N, C-alpha and C positions, 0 to 999 in steps of 0.2 A: 504494500500499500504506499501511496505517495500523498503527502499533504502539500497542496500548492495554492497559489493565488488564482482565482477563477479568470478565465479569459472569455471573450465574446463567444468563441466556438463552445466553450463549456456551458455558457448560458443558453445557447440555442440547443445543445443536447438536453439540458435539463428541461426546457419548455416542451421539446418533442417527446420526452418521457415522463411528463408530470403524473400520469396514472401510476406508474411504478413507484414514484416517491410518495404519493399522497392517497392511494386507493383505500388504506385502511382507516382514514379519518373522515369518511363520508364521500360525497360527490367529488371525485378527484379534481375536476376542472374548477372547483370553487376558489382555489388558490392562484389560478392564472393571473387574476388582476392584481395580486400582491407581488408578483415577480417583476419589479420595476427595473428597467435596463440600467438606470442611473447608479444602482447599487454595485454593478459590475464596472461600468464605464467611468463613473465619477469617484467612487469609493472602492476602487479596485484593490487597494492595499489593505482592505478589511473584508474582502469577499474571498472565500476559500472554498476549495473543493478536496475531497479525498478521492483518489483514483486507484483503481485496481485493473490491471491488464488493459490500460488505455482508456477505460470507461469511468465516467463519474459515478461513484457509488453513494456519496454523500456531499452536502454542501451547507454552508453557512454564510449568510448575507447580513451585513450590518455596517455600523460605522461607529467612529469615536467622535464625540462632540469637541467642538474647538473652545467654546466658552466655559465649559466645566470638565473636570477629569472623569467623564462618564462615558460608557459605551452603550450601544443599542443593538440588540440582536433582533433582526427583522424576520429571517426564515431560517430554519434549520430543516434539511430534508435528507432522508435515508431511504435507499431503495429497499423495497419490501423483503428481498432476499437477504439483506444484511442487518 
């Protein structure tokens, strides 16, 4: 397993496989609207993926505030098989 910063390609892979990450929590596409591209493009230093065999198996999107020493975790997703 590799822990890396998320890329645009990772973001697209995650969007394409949302049912595999979110099926256990109800209608899997209900989280699509929470997957904001800016979390990877603008806050890429705090958007991470766990990769196994070249595929994203888990991810964390969030950011660290600039005004206060506080962080915000927006989404954490893990593939059903993991």
